[in-house]
Residue frames relative to the residue before (quaternion, step in Angstrom):
aa qw qx qy qz dx dy dz
M 1.0000 0.0000 0.0000 0.0000 0.00 0.00 0.00
S 0.7167 0.4839 -0.2749 0.4202 3.59 0.71 -1.07
P 0.6547 0.5002 -0.3563 0.4407 3.67 0.84 -0.73
V 0.6474 0.5186 -0.3277 0.4523 3.59 1.01 -0.77
I 0.6602 0.5021 -0.3093 0.4653 3.59 0.90 -0.93
L 0.6762 0.4817 -0.2938 0.4737 3.57 0.86 -0.96
G 0.6444 0.5341 -0.3256 0.4398 3.58 0.98 -0.82
L 0.6448 0.5205 -0.3215 0.4581 3.58 0.98 -0.82
L 0.6651 0.4960 -0.3072 0.4661 3.58 0.94 -0.84
V 0.6513 0.5132 -0.3176 0.4600 3.57 0.95 -0.88
L 0.6549 0.5110 -0.3126 0.4608 3.58 0.95 -0.86
A 0.6502 0.5178 -0.3202 0.4546 3.59 0.97 -0.82
V 0.6751 0.4798 -0.2937 0.4773 3.57 0.92 -0.92
A 0.6586 0.5155 -0.3112 0.4513 3.58 0.94 -0.88
A 0.6500 0.5129 -0.3206 0.4599 3.58 0.97 -0.83
G 0.6581 0.5045 -0.3108 0.4646 3.58 0.96 -0.83
A 0.6670 0.4981 -0.2999 0.4660 3.58 0.94 -0.89
Y 0.6496 0.5178 -0.3184 0.4566 3.58 0.97 -0.84
G 0.6581 0.5132 -0.3130 0.4535 3.56 0.96 -0.85
A 0.6669 0.4991 -0.3034 0.4628 3.57 1.00 -0.82
L 0.6966 0.4724 -0.2810 0.4611 3.59 0.90 -0.91
R 0.5992 0.5743 -0.3656 0.4213 3.58 1.10 -0.60
Q 0.6860 0.4840 -0.2819 0.4644 3.58 1.10 -0.62
H 0.7609 0.2970 -0.1630 0.5534 3.59 1.21 -0.38
R 0.1633 0.7801 -0.5825 0.1596 3.56 -0.46 1.25
L 0.4947 -0.6382 0.5100 0.2965 3.52 -1.24 0.63
N 0.7187 -0.4525 0.3120 0.4259 3.55 -1.29 0.15
D 0.7018 0.4473 -0.2719 0.4832 3.59 1.12 -0.63
G 0.6349 -0.5758 0.3171 0.4059 3.58 1.25 0.22
R 0.5349 0.6265 -0.4151 0.3861 3.60 1.22 -0.18
P 0.5773 -0.5865 0.4268 0.3750 3.61 -1.12 0.57
D 0.2763 -0.7447 0.5881 0.1527 3.57 -0.98 0.90
V 0.2115 -0.8321 0.5023 0.1028 3.56 0.15 1.33
P 0.6475 0.5092 -0.3511 0.4452 3.68 0.83 -0.78
A 0.6468 0.5079 -0.3265 0.4660 3.60 0.98 -0.79
A 0.6323 0.5238 -0.3305 0.4654 3.58 1.05 -0.74
I 0.6436 0.5181 -0.3199 0.4637 3.59 1.03 -0.79
V 0.6611 0.4892 -0.3091 0.4776 3.59 0.94 -0.85
G 0.6337 0.5276 -0.3303 0.4593 3.59 1.00 -0.80
W 0.6438 0.5054 -0.3141 0.4811 3.57 1.03 -0.79
A 0.6566 0.5183 -0.3146 0.4486 3.59 0.96 -0.84
T 0.6498 0.5162 -0.3273 0.4518 3.60 0.98 -0.75
R 0.6452 0.5213 -0.3281 0.4520 3.59 1.09 -0.64
L 0.6155 0.5449 -0.3475 0.4511 3.58 1.23 -0.32
L 0.5910 0.6027 -0.3626 0.3949 3.57 1.22 -0.42
P 0.5263 -0.6152 0.4749 0.3449 3.61 -1.08 0.65
I 0.6814 -0.4933 0.3442 0.4171 3.56 -1.26 0.34
D 0.6918 0.4866 -0.2965 0.4435 3.60 0.95 -0.80
R 0.6777 0.4130 -0.3001 0.5292 3.60 1.29 0.06
A 0.2567 0.8022 -0.5065 0.1844 3.59 1.18 0.47
E 0.6066 0.5648 -0.3574 0.4304 3.60 1.08 -0.70
W 0.5980 0.5567 -0.3600 0.4504 3.57 1.09 -0.67
G 0.6596 0.5174 -0.3098 0.4485 3.56 0.94 -0.88
Q 0.6498 0.5080 -0.3183 0.4674 3.57 0.95 -0.81
A 0.6479 0.5108 -0.3169 0.4679 3.58 1.04 -0.77
M 0.6172 0.5453 -0.3425 0.4522 3.59 1.04 -0.75
V 0.6839 0.4874 -0.2872 0.4607 3.56 0.86 -1.00
G 0.6766 0.5039 -0.3002 0.4452 3.59 0.92 -0.88
E 0.7005 0.4767 -0.2813 0.4505 3.59 0.93 -0.84
L 0.5258 0.6522 -0.4089 0.3619 3.60 1.18 -0.46
E 0.6407 0.5606 -0.3304 0.4076 3.59 1.01 -0.76
Q 0.6102 0.5664 -0.3531 0.4269 3.59 1.21 -0.30
Y 0.6978 0.4529 -0.2610 0.4897 3.59 1.23 -0.31
H 0.0795 -0.7837 0.6156 0.0222 3.53 -1.20 0.65
G 0.8109 0.2699 -0.1977 0.4802 3.54 -1.22 0.52
L 0.8389 -0.1383 0.1310 0.5098 3.53 -1.06 -0.88
A 0.6063 0.5652 -0.3571 0.4306 3.59 1.07 -0.68
R 0.6071 0.5582 -0.3466 0.4469 3.57 1.11 -0.66
W 0.6483 0.5063 -0.3043 0.4804 3.57 1.05 -0.81
R 0.6536 0.5133 -0.3191 0.4555 3.60 0.93 -0.89
Y 0.6524 0.5069 -0.3198 0.4639 3.57 0.95 -0.82
A 0.6586 0.5151 -0.3152 0.4489 3.60 0.90 -0.89
L 0.6740 0.4784 -0.2990 0.4768 3.58 0.91 -0.87
G 0.6176 0.5401 -0.3423 0.4579 3.59 1.10 -0.66
C 0.6286 0.5240 -0.3253 0.4737 3.58 1.06 -0.75
A 0.6507 0.5175 -0.3170 0.4565 3.58 0.99 -0.83
V 0.6549 0.5010 -0.3092 0.4738 3.58 0.97 -0.86
A 0.6491 0.5179 -0.3186 0.4571 3.60 0.96 -0.84
A 0.6645 0.5021 -0.3086 0.4594 3.60 0.97 -0.83
L 0.6729 0.4914 -0.2948 0.4678 3.57 1.01 -0.82
G 0.7380 0.4286 -0.2277 0.4688 3.57 1.05 -0.75
L 0.4086 0.7216 -0.4738 0.2964 3.58 1.26 0.07
P 0.4290 -0.7112 0.4838 0.2760 3.64 -0.71 0.97
R 0.4430 -0.6963 0.5040 0.2548 3.55 -1.09 0.78
R 0.3134 -0.7537 0.5537 0.1646 3.54 -1.22 0.61
D 0.6702 0.4966 -0.2832 0.4733 3.55 1.23 -0.40
G 0.3741 -0.7634 0.4846 0.2058 3.57 -0.51 1.19
S 0.6325 0.5408 -0.3458 0.4335 3.61 1.01 -0.72
G 0.6057 0.5673 -0.3536 0.4316 3.58 1.09 -0.65
R 0.6200 0.5497 -0.3404 0.4446 3.57 1.06 -0.75
W 0.6728 0.4864 -0.2999 0.4700 3.58 0.97 -0.81
V 0.6073 0.5358 -0.3571 0.4654 3.57 1.09 -0.59
V 0.6407 0.5197 -0.3210 0.4651 3.58 0.97 -0.83
I 0.6513 0.5076 -0.3123 0.4698 3.58 0.95 -0.88
S 0.6540 0.5166 -0.3121 0.4561 3.58 0.97 -0.87
V 0.6560 0.4977 -0.3084 0.4763 3.58 0.97 -0.85
L 0.6280 0.5312 -0.3313 0.4622 3.59 1.02 -0.78
V 0.6636 0.4944 -0.3040 0.4720 3.58 0.90 -0.91
A 0.6547 0.5092 -0.3132 0.4627 3.59 0.96 -0.85
A 0.6471 0.5149 -0.3207 0.4618 3.59 0.98 -0.82
I 0.6440 0.5070 -0.3176 0.4767 3.58 0.99 -0.82
A 0.6422 0.5199 -0.3196 0.4638 3.60 1.00 -0.81
C 0.6279 0.5304 -0.3331 0.4621 3.60 1.01 -0.80
A 0.6751 0.4891 -0.2878 0.4715 3.56 0.90 -0.95
A 0.6481 0.5276 -0.3205 0.4459 3.59 1.02 -0.80
L 0.6523 0.5138 -0.3165 0.4586 3.59 0.96 -0.83
V 0.6581 0.4921 -0.3099 0.4782 3.57 0.97 -0.85
G 0.6511 0.5233 -0.3128 0.4520 3.57 0.96 -0.87
Y 0.6537 0.5158 -0.3122 0.4574 3.57 0.98 -0.83
E 0.6281 0.5291 -0.3399 0.4584 3.58 1.05 -0.72
F 0.6617 0.4878 -0.3136 0.4752 3.59 1.02 -0.69
V 0.6024 0.5239 -0.3604 0.4824 3.59 1.17 -0.47
R 0.6805 0.4823 -0.2833 0.4733 3.58 0.99 -0.85
H 0.7936 0.1644 -0.0640 0.5823 3.57 1.06 -0.79
P 0.0945 -0.8448 0.5244 0.0486 3.61 0.42 1.17
S 0.5847 0.5969 -0.3758 0.4009 3.60 1.16 -0.41
M 0.4951 0.6477 -0.4388 0.3780 3.60 1.25 -0.08
V 0.5935 0.5298 -0.3707 0.4792 3.60 1.21 -0.39
T 0.0180 -0.8439 0.5340 -0.0485 3.56 -0.27 1.29
G 0.7962 -0.2051 0.1324 0.5535 3.59 1.20 0.06
A 0.7903 -0.3143 0.2278 0.4741 3.54 -1.31 -0.31
G 0.5971 0.5914 -0.3632 0.4022 3.58 1.09 -0.65
T 0.6288 0.5323 -0.3378 0.4551 3.57 1.05 -0.72
W 0.6745 0.4829 -0.2982 0.4722 3.58 0.90 -0.90
L 0.6133 0.5398 -0.3462 0.4611 3.58 1.07 -0.69
A 0.6473 0.5148 -0.3165 0.4645 3.57 1.00 -0.83
L 0.6695 0.4983 -0.3053 0.4585 3.58 0.94 -0.83
V 0.6409 0.5098 -0.3249 0.4732 3.58 1.01 -0.78
T 0.6510 0.5129 -0.3091 0.4664 3.57 0.97 -0.86
F 0.6429 0.5214 -0.3073 0.4695 3.57 1.00 -0.87
T 0.6591 0.5041 -0.3050 0.4675 3.58 0.96 -0.84
C 0.6442 0.5145 -0.3163 0.4693 3.58 1.00 -0.82
A 0.6262 0.5323 -0.3351 0.4606 3.58 1.05 -0.75
L 0.6533 0.5035 -0.3143 0.4700 3.60 0.95 -0.84
A 0.6527 0.4993 -0.3146 0.4752 3.59 0.95 -0.84
G 0.6395 0.5245 -0.3246 0.4590 3.57 1.04 -0.75
F 0.6117 0.5484 -0.3467 0.4526 3.58 1.03 -0.72
V 0.6681 0.4948 -0.3021 0.4665 3.58 0.92 -0.92
A 0.6675 0.5059 -0.3055 0.4530 3.59 0.92 -0.91
V 0.6562 0.5075 -0.3132 0.4623 3.59 0.93 -0.88
T 0.6551 0.5085 -0.3126 0.4632 3.57 0.97 -0.83
D 0.6387 0.5387 -0.3259 0.4423 3.57 0.98 -0.83
V 0.6979 0.4592 -0.2703 0.4785 3.57 0.95 -0.88
T 0.7153 0.5030 -0.2653 0.4062 3.56 0.85 -0.99
T 0.7154 0.4729 -0.2687 0.4386 3.60 0.96 -0.78
R 0.4238 0.6923 -0.4851 0.3252 3.61 1.15 0.35
E 0.5645 0.5755 -0.3826 0.4513 3.54 1.27 -0.28
P 0.5014 -0.6681 0.4517 0.3135 3.64 -0.78 0.94
R 0.8424 0.2153 -0.2007 0.4514 3.56 -1.20 0.80
I 0.5453 0.6308 -0.4127 0.3666 3.61 1.20 -0.12
G 0.6382 0.5941 -0.3357 0.3565 3.56 0.89 -0.97
K 0.7157 0.4459 -0.2686 0.4656 3.58 0.70 -1.06
T 0.6533 0.5152 -0.3169 0.4554 3.60 0.91 -0.87
A 0.6784 0.4949 -0.2915 0.4581 3.57 0.92 -0.93
A 0.6450 0.5241 -0.3303 0.4475 3.60 0.98 -0.78
I 0.6644 0.4879 -0.3032 0.4781 3.59 0.91 -0.89
A 0.6621 0.5018 -0.3045 0.4659 3.57 0.93 -0.90
G 0.6393 0.5359 -0.3243 0.4460 3.59 1.00 -0.80
C 0.6438 0.5051 -0.3176 0.4791 3.58 1.00 -0.80
A 0.6499 0.5142 -0.3164 0.4617 3.59 1.00 -0.81
V 0.6569 0.5013 -0.3094 0.4707 3.59 0.96 -0.86
A 0.6378 0.5211 -0.3297 0.4615 3.59 0.97 -0.82
G 0.6521 0.5119 -0.3132 0.4632 3.57 0.95 -0.85
A 0.6491 0.5171 -0.3171 0.4590 3.57 1.03 -0.79
W 0.6541 0.5086 -0.3138 0.4637 3.60 0.95 -0.84
I 0.6629 0.4945 -0.3089 0.4697 3.58 0.93 -0.88
S 0.6618 0.5051 -0.3064 0.4615 3.58 0.92 -0.89
A 0.6554 0.5107 -0.3109 0.4614 3.57 0.95 -0.87
G 0.6497 0.5177 -0.3133 0.4600 3.57 1.03 -0.79
V 0.6479 0.5121 -0.3153 0.4674 3.57 0.99 -0.83
V 0.6582 0.5053 -0.3099 0.4642 3.58 0.95 -0.89
A 0.6716 0.5095 -0.3043 0.4436 3.58 0.88 -0.96
M 0.6970 0.4653 -0.2746 0.4714 3.60 1.02 -0.77
S 0.6955 0.4912 -0.2851 0.4402 3.59 1.03 -0.72
I 0.6597 0.5182 -0.3175 0.4421 3.61 1.04 -0.70
H 0.1326 -0.8270 0.5288 0.1375 3.59 1.10 -0.78
S 0.5495 0.5695 -0.4139 0.4499 3.54 0.89 0.96
K 0.5648 -0.6005 0.4395 0.3568 3.55 -1.13 0.63
A 0.5970 0.5812 -0.3583 0.4213 3.56 1.14 -0.57
S 0.5812 0.6056 -0.3772 0.3914 3.60 1.16 -0.52
V 0.5255 0.6382 -0.4084 0.3870 3.59 1.22 -0.39
F 0.6083 0.5796 -0.3542 0.4106 3.57 1.09 -0.67
V 0.5295 0.6167 -0.4120 0.4118 3.60 1.22 -0.36
L 0.6433 0.5540 -0.3182 0.4220 3.55 1.08 -0.77
F 0.5887 0.5980 -0.3722 0.3966 3.61 1.15 -0.47
A 0.5870 0.5775 -0.3736 0.4270 3.59 1.22 -0.30
L 0.5627 0.6430 -0.3822 0.3519 3.59 1.15 -0.52
P 0.6571 0.4907 -0.3420 0.4588 3.67 0.85 -0.75
L 0.6164 0.5518 -0.3519 0.4379 3.59 1.05 -0.69
L 0.6339 0.5236 -0.3296 0.4642 3.57 1.05 -0.72
S 0.6506 0.5057 -0.3156 0.4705 3.59 0.98 -0.81
I 0.6214 0.5263 -0.3357 0.4735 3.58 1.03 -0.76
A 0.6412 0.5268 -0.3186 0.4580 3.58 1.00 -0.82
V 0.6078 0.5477 -0.3533 0.4537 3.60 1.06 -0.70
G 0.6643 0.5008 -0.3053 0.4634 3.58 0.93 -0.86
V 0.6356 0.5273 -0.3241 0.4614 3.56 1.03 -0.79
V 0.6736 0.4930 -0.2953 0.4648 3.59 0.87 -0.96
G 0.6602 0.5169 -0.3088 0.4490 3.58 0.95 -0.87
A 0.6621 0.5014 -0.3044 0.4665 3.57 1.00 -0.85
R 0.6777 0.4862 -0.3024 0.4614 3.59 0.96 -0.77
R 0.6555 0.4966 -0.3196 0.4707 3.58 1.01 -0.73
G 0.7485 0.3797 -0.2083 0.5022 3.56 0.97 -0.88
Q 0.3665 -0.7782 0.4362 0.2642 3.57 1.38 -0.17
T 0.7151 0.3315 -0.2662 0.5549 3.59 1.20 0.45
R 0.5930 -0.5549 0.4437 0.3789 3.54 -1.26 0.41
T 0.6173 0.5590 -0.3455 0.4324 3.59 1.02 -0.76
A 0.6419 0.5177 -0.3240 0.4636 3.57 0.97 -0.82
G 0.6450 0.5189 -0.3137 0.4651 3.57 1.02 -0.79
L 0.6506 0.5144 -0.3111 0.4641 3.56 1.00 -0.86
R 0.6689 0.4939 -0.3051 0.4643 3.58 0.92 -0.87
T 0.6246 0.5249 -0.3364 0.4704 3.58 1.01 -0.73
A 0.6556 0.5151 -0.3084 0.4580 3.57 0.96 -0.86
V 0.6590 0.5169 -0.3136 0.4475 3.59 0.93 -0.87
V 0.6944 0.4649 -0.2883 0.4675 3.59 0.82 -0.96
S 0.6415 0.5094 -0.3340 0.4664 3.60 0.97 -0.77
A 0.6220 0.5351 -0.3401 0.4595 3.60 1.07 -0.68
V 0.6375 0.5146 -0.3204 0.4754 3.58 1.02 -0.79
V 0.6690 0.5031 -0.3007 0.4571 3.58 0.85 -0.98
A 0.6800 0.5034 -0.2939 0.4448 3.58 0.87 -0.95
S 0.6847 0.4900 -0.2974 0.4501 3.59 0.85 -0.93
L 0.6440 0.5108 -0.3265 0.4665 3.61 1.01 -0.72
L 0.6539 0.5126 -0.3181 0.4566 3.59 0.95 -0.84
V 0.6655 0.4925 -0.3084 0.4685 3.58 0.90 -0.88
F 0.6426 0.5112 -0.3333 0.4634 3.59 0.97 -0.78
L 0.6291 0.5314 -0.3411 0.4532 3.60 0.97 -0.78
V 0.6502 0.5092 -0.3165 0.4668 3.58 0.95 -0.84
L 0.6796 0.4855 -0.2925 0.4656 3.59 0.89 -0.91
A 0.6715 0.4961 -0.3022 0.4601 3.58 0.93 -0.90
A 0.6389 0.5111 -0.3287 0.4717 3.59 1.02 -0.74
D 0.6391 0.5187 -0.3236 0.4668 3.59 1.02 -0.78
I 0.6383 0.5165 -0.3229 0.4706 3.59 0.99 -0.81
L 0.6462 0.5251 -0.3178 0.4535 3.57 0.99 -0.82
I 0.7026 0.4762 -0.2691 0.4551 3.59 0.90 -0.93
T 0.7916 0.3492 -0.1613 0.4748 3.58 0.86 -0.97
D 0.3398 -0.7419 0.5002 0.2896 3.61 1.23 -0.29
G 0.7247 -0.4619 0.2402 0.4514 3.56 1.03 0.82
R 0.5053 0.6441 -0.4336 0.3764 3.59 1.23 0.05
P 0.5813 -0.1621 -0.7942 -0.0712 1.55 -2.28 1.08
Y 0.4725 -0.6737 0.4903 0.2871 3.57 -1.06 0.71
D 0.3023 -0.7597 0.5427 0.1924 3.58 -0.77 0.95
A 0.7177 -0.4686 0.3043 0.4157 3.54 -1.32 0.26
G 0.6401 0.5370 -0.3319 0.4379 3.57 1.03 -0.75
Q 0.6544 0.5029 -0.3143 0.4691 3.58 0.98 -0.80
L 0.6489 0.5129 -0.3211 0.4612 3.58 0.95 -0.83
R 0.6610 0.5039 -0.3052 0.4648 3.58 1.05 -0.75
D 0.7325 0.4421 -0.2421 0.4575 3.58 0.88 -0.96
F 0.5357 0.6500 -0.4113 0.3484 3.60 1.14 -0.44
A 0.6089 0.5964 -0.3555 0.3837 3.58 1.00 -0.80
T 0.7784 0.2977 -0.1621 0.5285 3.61 1.05 -0.71
S 0.4597 0.7232 -0.4231 0.2942 3.60 1.26 0.14
G 0.3951 -0.7264 0.4763 0.2990 3.58 1.08 -0.66
Y 0.5074 0.6323 -0.4323 0.3947 3.60 1.25 0.05
P 0.5563 -0.6611 0.3924 0.3154 3.62 -1.04 0.72
D 0.8056 0.0388 -0.0092 0.5911 3.61 1.09 -0.57
M 0.6695 -0.5353 0.3552 0.3730 3.51 -1.30 0.47
A 0.6315 0.5508 -0.3440 0.4237 3.60 0.97 -0.81
T 0.6550 0.5095 -0.3169 0.4593 3.59 0.92 -0.88
Y 0.6656 0.4985 -0.3070 0.4629 3.57 0.93 -0.87
A 0.6699 0.5049 -0.3055 0.4506 3.60 0.91 -0.90
V 0.6478 0.5080 -0.3215 0.4678 3.60 0.95 -0.84
S 0.6565 0.5071 -0.3119 0.4633 3.58 0.92 -0.88
D 0.6674 0.5055 -0.2948 0.4605 3.57 0.92 -0.93
N 0.6969 0.4735 -0.2771 0.4619 3.58 0.87 -0.93
L 0.6281 0.5181 -0.3392 0.4711 3.59 1.05 -0.69
G 0.6328 0.5281 -0.3306 0.4597 3.57 1.01 -0.77
T 0.6448 0.5090 -0.3131 0.4765 3.56 1.01 -0.83
A 0.6534 0.5157 -0.3143 0.4565 3.60 0.97 -0.84
M 0.6413 0.5178 -0.3241 0.4643 3.59 1.03 -0.75
L 0.6445 0.5079 -0.3164 0.4760 3.56 0.99 -0.81
L 0.6546 0.5076 -0.3114 0.4657 3.56 0.98 -0.83
L 0.5853 0.5787 -0.3597 0.4394 3.59 1.09 -0.69
L 0.7072 0.4425 -0.2567 0.4880 3.56 0.88 -0.97
F 0.6585 0.5129 -0.3186 0.4493 3.58 0.94 -0.87
M 0.6593 0.5187 -0.3140 0.4446 3.59 0.89 -0.90
S 0.6756 0.5010 -0.3050 0.4466 3.56 0.83 -0.97
A 0.6833 0.4770 -0.2891 0.4711 3.58 0.95 -0.88
A 0.6897 0.4947 -0.2940 0.4395 3.59 0.81 -1.01
N 0.6824 0.4837 -0.3001 0.4586 3.59 0.86 -0.90
A 0.6402 0.5163 -0.3274 0.4652 3.58 1.04 -0.73
V 0.6600 0.5089 -0.3118 0.4563 3.58 0.96 -0.86
F 0.6962 0.4505 -0.2841 0.4813 3.60 0.82 -0.94
G 0.6168 0.5397 -0.3441 0.4581 3.59 1.10 -0.63
S 0.6379 0.5151 -0.3276 0.4695 3.57 1.05 -0.74
V 0.5960 0.5446 -0.3557 0.4708 3.58 1.14 -0.63
G 0.6569 0.5070 -0.3057 0.4668 3.58 0.95 -0.84
A 0.6420 0.5166 -0.3240 0.4648 3.58 1.00 -0.79
A 0.6534 0.5085 -0.3125 0.4657 3.58 1.00 -0.83
L 0.6493 0.5152 -0.3199 0.4590 3.59 0.98 -0.82
A 0.6600 0.5026 -0.3095 0.4647 3.58 0.97 -0.85
A 0.6567 0.5038 -0.3171 0.4631 3.60 0.98 -0.82
R 0.6549 0.5086 -0.3175 0.4600 3.60 0.97 -0.81
R 0.6614 0.4956 -0.3094 0.4702 3.54 0.96 -0.84
G 0.6291 0.5387 -0.3321 0.4514 3.57 1.09 -0.71
R 0.6533 0.5024 -0.3153 0.4705 3.59 1.03 -0.76
Q 0.6597 0.5054 -0.3127 0.4600 3.57 1.02 -0.76
G 0.6785 0.5022 -0.2967 0.4466 3.56 1.11 -0.63
V 0.5646 0.6077 -0.3897 0.4001 3.58 1.24 -0.30
């Protein structure tokens, strides 16, 4: 469980860093990290502070060496510390924080009930990675919802996406047919629609992307809460054939401990997959809406 979770996070961070550095290079071809940091900081600014971003980028060229790094980091701190103007965004951040704490509490309680789930350093690595992911969700939401009108739209969209994922999962499990898999293909379309709605409400592709990201965070946290609560109530039941087969060689003392550990690992993976997939498809929707808007002008 832990290597997969850690690997997904590392790949996501590496992909983001590579994309940012690829756009900013010095004359000799080396990556221009300070320019990438300033570019990232400008994207955090609301639309009504776009002039600030242009000034940051223009003034960066006046600095060289260590001073260039200090200026870039100062821009990042200023962008992160910019006070928000949208009251609904503040409530979304609080809601995400409460949900993240609830997720951590449910997982922690399961480890108290089943201490045998701790099987070594890999378990602690998984828990640390899971905690970092939750903290990252809160930080991303705090930064992203500073744009006016994004918070409320993203929260509603996130609840809708979570409901769709839960409903699709229930249908796929209850029908017990290969045809039920096709129900899951509707989920990416919903995420794309979130990006389209966000871009049209905010009138920019950036607004659509931010709406998609926050809705992805909200949806993934809600689905994880539902799964974790179900695991707590049922102790991982009903046990499927694969779990019964693998339990014999798992080394766990009882079936309940193994099932809870297995199901929690699956829920953690789904948390990361949902947040990434919904954000990616939402960004596609935002790009489509922005392109269509330019063609209509």
